Each structure stands twice: as C-alpha cells, then as structure tokens.
N, C-alpha and C positions, 0 to 999 in steps of 0.2 A: 180778722176772724181766727180762732185758735182751733188746732187740732190736737190730736193724739197720735203720735208717731210709734207704730208697731215694728219692730225689728224681729223678723222671723227667720232665724238662721237653721235652715235645714241640712239634711245629709248630703243631697245633691245640688242645692242651690240657697242663695240668699236673697230674701225678700224684704221690701219695705212698703208699708201701707199706711196712708193718713186717713184717720177717722174723724168724722165731725160729731157733734152732740147727739145726732140721732143715730149713731153707730153706722153711718153710710160711709162706704169707700168713695174717698174724694180722688185718690190717685194711688197708683202702686208701680212698682218697678220689680223686676227680678233678674239675677244673673246666676247661671250656672258655674261650677267651678270642677277642677280635675278631681278624679277618682283614681286613687294609686293601689295596685294589687300587686305587690312585690313578691309574694309566696302565696301558695294554695292557702286560703283560709285567713290571710292578712289583708286588712283595708285601712288605708292611710288618707289623710288629707294634708295639705299644706296650710298652716294657721295663717300665713300671710295672705295666701290667696283667698281665704275665708275673708279675712278683713277687708282686703281691696274689693272684693265682690259685694260685701255688704255695704260698704262706704259709696260704691257706684250705685247700688240699689237706692240707697237713702237719697243720693243727689238727683237720681232720676225722678223718684216720686216727688221731690220738692219743685223739680222743674215741670213736671207734667202738671202740677197743682198751681204753678206759677206764684209759689210763695217761697219764703226764706225760712231760716232757723227760728228767726223771731216769732213765726206762727206757731211754733211748737209748745204747748203747754206742758207736756211731759212725754217721757219715752218709756216704753213697755219692751221688754227683750224676752224672747221665748227662743228655745234652741234644742238641737239635737242633744240628748242626754248622754251620760256615761262615756262619751268621746273625750279623751284627755289631751290637753295642749301643755307643754313643757316649754318655759321660757326663762330667759336671763333677766333677773329683777332690775339690773343695771343697764343694760343695752335694750330691753324690750324685745329682743330677737328670739325666735322658736328655737328650742334645742331639738332638732331633728322634726319629723313630721308628728303630726297628731295621730293617736292610735283611736280609730273609730269604734263605736259601739258594737259594730257588726263583727269585728276582728276576733278571732278564736285562737290566737296564738299562745295565749296562757292557759289553755285547756288542761294541759299535763299539769300545771302547777296548782290548778285548782283541785285536780283529781288527787294530787298528793296531800292537800289539805284535808279534804274529805277522808282520806284513808287514814289521817291522823285523828279523827273524829272531831273535828272543828266545826262542822257544817251546823250542827243543831244549835250550838250556842251562838255562833255569827247570825243564824236565822231569827233566834230569839231577840236578839240585841238590835239587829238591823231591818228586820221584815223581809230580808233578802235571801236568795239562794246563793251557794258558792259556784258562780259562773263567770267564764271570761267576759262575758257581756259587760259586766259591772267595772268600775273604774279602777279599784285598788290594786288590782293584779296587774292593769296596765301601767301604773305608777311604778310598781316594783320592777317590772320589766325594763322600763326606761333606766331606771337607777342601776341596774345590774347590766345593761348592754350598750348604753351610751355613756362613755367615760366623762364627758364633759358635764352631764348632768349631776354625776356623783362629786365632782369637784365643785360644782356651783352648791350643791346641797350642804356639803361641808362647810362652806362659808357663809350659808344661810342666803345665799342668793339665787337658789332655785325656785320657780314658782309653778306650781301645778294647778290648773283649772280645767273645770268643764267650760263649754263654749261661751256660756254667759260671762264669766269672769274674765275671760280673753277679751271678749268685745267691750266690756265696761273699762277694763285696763286701757284700751286703746282710745276709748271715747274720753277718759278721763286724763289721757297722756301720762299714765302710770301713777296717778294720785290714789285711785281707788282699787283696793284688791278685795272684793267681795263675792258671795254666791249667796242664792237663796236657799232656803230650808229644802224646797223641793227638790233642787238639783243636787244639794248636799246628802239627801236621803238615798241617792242612787249610786253613791260611791263605794259601799260596803265600809265606810269609816265613821258614819254618824249614828250615834244611839237614837233609835227611834222614839223614845220617849223624852229624853232630856233636850233632843235636837242640837246636841253639841257634839264635836269630834271625840271620839272614844279613844282613851290613851291605850287600852289592851288592844283594840284593832289595829292603831298605827304600829304597834309593836310587832303584831303577827305579819303585817304587811311590809314592814320596814320603811315606813314613810313617814319623814321628820314632819313635827307639826307646823314648823317655820315655813314649810313649802304651801301650807294651805291657807285659802281665803276665809275671812270672817265671814260667819253665816248670818245673815239678815232675813227679815220677814219678806214675803213675797209683793207686799203693797205698802207704800209709804214713802219717806225721805230715805232711800236707799244708796243713792250714789248722786255725783253731779258731773256733767261733761265739762272738758276744759274748753274755754273759748277758742284757743287756737286751733282746735279740731273742729269746733262746731259753729263756725261763721261769726265769732266774736261774741257768742251768747253762752252763757252758762245755764244748761237745762237739767231739769230734775230727772234722774233715771228713777221712776216711781213704780215701777212693776216688774217684777224677774218671776219666771216660773219655767220649769222644764217643759217641753213641747205638749207632752200628753196632759199634764196638769193644767196647762193653759186652756188646752181643748176642753177639758172637763169644765173649767170656769167658763169658757166662752159659750158652751152648751147650757149654761145656766143649771147645772147639776148641782144645785146648793143643798139639796135635802138627801139625808140618808137613803140608799136603796136606788138612787137615780143613775143610770148607766149610760155611757158613751163608747163609741169606738171610732177611731180616727184611722182611715185608710190613706197610708202614706207609703213612703219606702216600705215599711212594716205596717203591722196593724196593732193598735193598742187599746185594749179594752180596760176601761176603769169604772169602778162602781163607789160612790161616795159612801163612807161607812161612818161618817160624824166625827166626835171629838176623841176618839180612843182608836189605837192601832188595831187592825184586824189579824187574826192568826188563821192562815189557811191551811185546810186539811188535804187540799188538792193540788199543791205546788204552785199557788199563785203568790204574788207579791204583796206584802203590807209596805205602804208607801205614804210619804207625807203629800197630801194634796196641795195645801197652801197654809200660810200663816200670816194672819192680819191682826194688827193691833195686838200681837202677842198671843193670840188664840190660834192654836194649830187644829186643822182639820185632815183627816186622813181619808186614804182611799185603798181599795184592793184592785190589783192589777195584774192582767195577764198579757204578755208580749208575744207576737207573732214577729218573726225577724224578716220574713219575705213577705210583702204584700204587692204594692205597685212595683216594685223592683222585678217581680217575676214578668210584669207586662213589658218593663224596659229590657229583660232579657229576649223576650220575643222579638222585640224591634231591633235591639242592637246587635245581638249574638246570632239570632236564627234568620233575621230579615224578613219575618212574616208580615210585618206590618211596618208602615213608614212612620207612623206617630202613635202614640198611646191610644188617642181618641179613636182609632180605627178598630181596636179590638171588639168593641160592642157589635159593630156591623157584622164584622167576620164571624163572631161566636153565633150571633143570631141566625146566620144563614144556613145553620143546621139545627135540627130539634132537640139535639142532647149531644153529649161526647161520644155516643155510640160507644161505650164502654171503655174509652181512654179515661185514664186518671194520672193526674200529676201531682205529686207531692214535692212542692217547692222549697225542700231543705237546703237551699243551696249554701247556706252558712250555718247548718245545723237546724235544729228544733228548738223553739222556745217553749213557752208554757203550753200545756201543762207537762210536757215531755222533757225538757231541758237536757238534750242530746246533742252535744256539740260535734258528734262525729256522724251523726246522720247526714245523707246527701240526697240532693234532688234526684227523683226518679220518676220515670214516665212507665205506665203499665198499660196493658189492654191494647197495644198497637197491633194492627192488622194491616193487610196490603191496601185494605180500602180507607184506613186513617187518612185524613187530611189536615192541611193547616187549620181549617175552622174547627176540627174536632179538638185539635191541640189548644187552640185559642179558648174553645169551651171549657176545656179542662182545666185550662189555667185559672179562668174566673172560678170555676167550682173549688179549685184547690185553695184558693184565697178564702172562700167563704167557708170551706170545711174547717179550716185552720181556725177562725174566729168562731165557729160552732163548738169546737172543743173547748175553748176558754170560756165561752158563754155558759156551756153545760157545767164546768168546774166551778164557776162563780155562782151559779143556781144553787148548786150543792153546799158551797160554803154558807151562802146567806140563807139557805133553807127554804128558799121559794123560787118560783119560776120567774124568768125576766119577761115582764109584759112589754117593754119598750126598750128599743136600742136607738140612742141618738147618734146618726152618723154624720161623719163629716170627713174632710180630706179630699184630695183631688179624685181618688176612684169613685167616691160616692156619688158622683155624677153619672156614673155608669149605672143605668136604670135596670139592666139584666143582672149585674152583680147585687144589687141591692134586693131585687126580687128574690133572687137565689138565697141570699142571706136570710131573708123573711122565712122563706119555705123551709130552710134547714134547721134553723134556731126555734121556729114556732114563735116567734115574737114579732111584734109591729117594728118596722124600721122607719125612723123619721129624719128627714133631712131637712136642714135649714136653708133659706135662700142664699145665704151667704156661706159657701162651703169653707172657707178658710177661718175656721172657728178657733183655731190656735192662735192666729194673730189677733183675732178679736178678743179672745181671752187675755192676752198679754196686755191689749189696749185697755180693757176694763180695768185690769188690776192697776194699770198706771194711772188711768183717769180717776178711779176711786181714791188713789193716793195722793193726787193733787187737788182733789174737790171739783174735777171736771164733771163727774157725775156724783151724785149725793149719796146714794145706796144702792144695795144689790135691788131692791124693789123697784127702783128706776129703771134698771137694766132689763128686768121682765118684759116691760113694755116695749123693748126694742128688738126683741129677736122672736120670730115665728117660724114654725116648721112650714116649708113649702111643698114638700113631697111626702106621702106616706105609702108604705108597701106592706101590705097584710099578708100572712101566710095563706097559701093555697094549695099546698103539696098534702095529700093524703098522709096519714100517720105512717100507715104500713110502708109506703114508698119511702119516706124519710128515714124510717129506721133500717131499711134494707140498705139504703145508699150509704147510712153512716157506718153500718156493718162492714160494708165493702171498703170504704175510706179507712177504718180501722185497721183491716188487714194490709193496705198499702203502706200505711204509717209503719206498721211493724217491719214490712220488707225493707223500707228505706232506712231503718234503724239497723238492720243486719250488715249495711256497708260499713266498713271501717278502712281508713287509709293507714298506711304504714308509714311510721316516722323515717 
C-alpha cells in the first residue's frame, strides 16, 4: 500500500502524517522542540533540534503505520515561514540559531529603510511591507553579527534558507538546495511577478545571491531524498508550500474569493485572488499562493502574530490552565469577560497595524475579575484580531466575506469559532480533519507524483464537519468592535526603550 508523507514543521513542534488515497490519516507523530528567547523580542530555534525532532516524528509515524520508507509514494513539506536558518554548505552545520518569524530584533533597521523612503517600491515589487517579520532583514543581521557567517559568505559557502530548504538539504544529504515559490515570496527578496530573486532587493539587504536556494514550483519533481537518509529509498519530494499557503490548498480554496483562517501559534487569513498579484489598500500582503506546472496563483494575506500562543501563555506563564484544551471550559464558566479585554500583542501587532512596538495589555480589570474572565478575554482577543484582518480583506475585495474556512488546532474550540462568527458576521466552517496544513502539503505532493489525478478528485475528499453562523445583534457587534479599537490604540501607546 502506498502513502503520501506530509512533513509539517511548525513553530513549536514537528509533525509527520501519512495519508492514504482517501485523504485519511493513517498514522501521525509529533515532537516539540525548544524555544529560545535570549532577549526581549528575540525568538530563536536550534535548526539541528528541528531536524532531529522532524526525523523522530517521521520514524514514529512509519512505525505506528507498520510500514517502511518503501511505502511512501511522495513527500510533501510545509513549514513555518520567514524563519531563517544559516548553515555551512560544506559541513551542513548551522551557523548560530535560526531566527524565528516572530523575532523583532530588526525593527530599528526596518524603520531606517522606511525613513529612507524604500517601503513603497519594496511593497510594489514584493507585495510585502517593511517589517522584521520577513526574512531579508534577518539574513542581514546574521551577516553583520555572526563573523563566521560573513567569512562563509565571502567564500560562497554560506547557505540561507527557510525551513523547507533546510529540511530538503538534510533529506537529500546536501544534494538539493531549493525552495518553493510560496516560501520565496515571504523573504522580501523575490519579485512577485517574475518569481525570481531580485538583484536590487539583494543589494538593499546585502544578501549574496550565492546564499539563496533555487526557486521551484510547489508541486512536481522538486527534489529527491538520499537513500542513506531514507532507509535505502530515493523518494520524490513532490510538494512544498509555506504553512499558510498549504492550508489554503488543503481547504480547497481553489477559486478567487475563497478565504481560510488557520488558528495556530498565530492566525493567518488568506484569500485566493487568482492569477495576478493583489494590491492592498489596507496593509495586507500580496503573496504567492502556489505555482503548479509553471502557472502561478496569488493570495491576499493578513497575519496575526499571536493566536494559540496566547493560550500557551495562560498555561505556561500564568498557570491558569494545565492544558490548552482546558481554556474552553474555563471561559464558558462565565457568560462573558465582564469588561476584561486582552490585546495579545506579545510580539507586536501584525496586520492591519504592523506595529512591532505594541505590547500585550489587559484592560478592564476589577477586584471581581477572575481567571475565567481572563480566559474568556483571551479567546475574544484572538477573534478580534482575526476580525480586524477580515474587515480589511473585505474592504480590499470590495465585498463582505460570506464564509471563512477555519483550521488549525484552536479551531477545535467551539466557543472561539462561535465568537469568530459573531464578530465577523460570516459563517465559519471547520473540516473534519483540522490539520489542513499537512493535508495541503500532501495534496500538492500527491498531485506531483500522480497519486491523485486532479484538483477535482480532491474536492470529493474534503467536507466541512461543523458550521457556526453569526448570532450577535449588529449593534452589539459594533459596540464591542469600538471598544476593541480603543484597547488596540492603548496597546500601541506602549513603547520600550532601547
């Protein structure tokens, strides 16, 4: 029996899932890895730990399924985007820790580029805003602050890659250095129309072209594993996409106007806009959705930096819950937040604000405020942030959003999903399999090796399992959104001193 192996490398854990031809999960395994916070606003990963956790997850899934590498028809990879790994091309060893997408250390540099008037033409070329979220300023920081990296770059032996490139390098034992167009579109270094590295942008950020991977399609014959790594088998890596583009594909958002929101560490809302880049008037991002058989499709995106990680904060730092799943029961134990409002801007605010200096804040506390009220306010805060992006997206598209297809771990929270429907006024639809990010990678890989014949076949395999319709009166929704806007404004008033 043949399977598609989906490698889902996320911000806090590495997963591996085996799918059969009915798109059913045959087996899966998952391993967390360490998060490093060396300074305020800095977030790092150890690339070797990422690889080791991912390899353990793959081996665990194969063991649970009772099969070997020989049963794998193709591999799909989806990954946390914008995170940058630097490594030595000769030894394959990382050069320092990876700088994670959440990291804000380059905010000052991005501000300087804005002051020089570079943001508008960078946005026109890349679809992105000048923000430390994206990869280019991270690469520049590594070159300027890690002497070994500069030495290797001068010799043409430094490699920069998003996590997809790093995993493929390891799977191929250093024989393949590629990235797909969806990941490349998140670096601030790729021209959104030509889908090639842009020499002018490389010059601005001081990144040598020799450091960067070859840009390939998102589906097809993209790379091949090395037999010495994958049990003596050479297996096609036939699908690659950044995690949010993979979720858009996994949610079958194949037509322009279709929208999905993934509730993971952050929340990411994407709308398919077809075969031409979108230009946002509301600080959303133009990005590549995927490229198949040389045809590029695009998306409009809004990114919320803190989603599920706010629940982790309640668990790990405040100790209000012992597991993330407990938050729904705790939040439901009260009718509402009793005026408590939490803006989870722990690493700044993403779309549509793009304020790296905003900080998490709690308003409306009284002597009667309880853990349950804070839990409820945390879920509300996630939903409010998504609502801000949905509103901006509707404005850009010139139409209201009728449906949001939700996925990711937090979409299992029925209270959050109902709150989301109430605040956006759109129906929220959740699939049976919430891990549509991995499914999207599997679909891209399966199409790439003929495991599935067409997109039409995929439409028969995925169905919505739960739907939440808006039930909040319009006047109540508008009142709450006004209150939220005031809370956001006050969270932006906070500024840290260098």
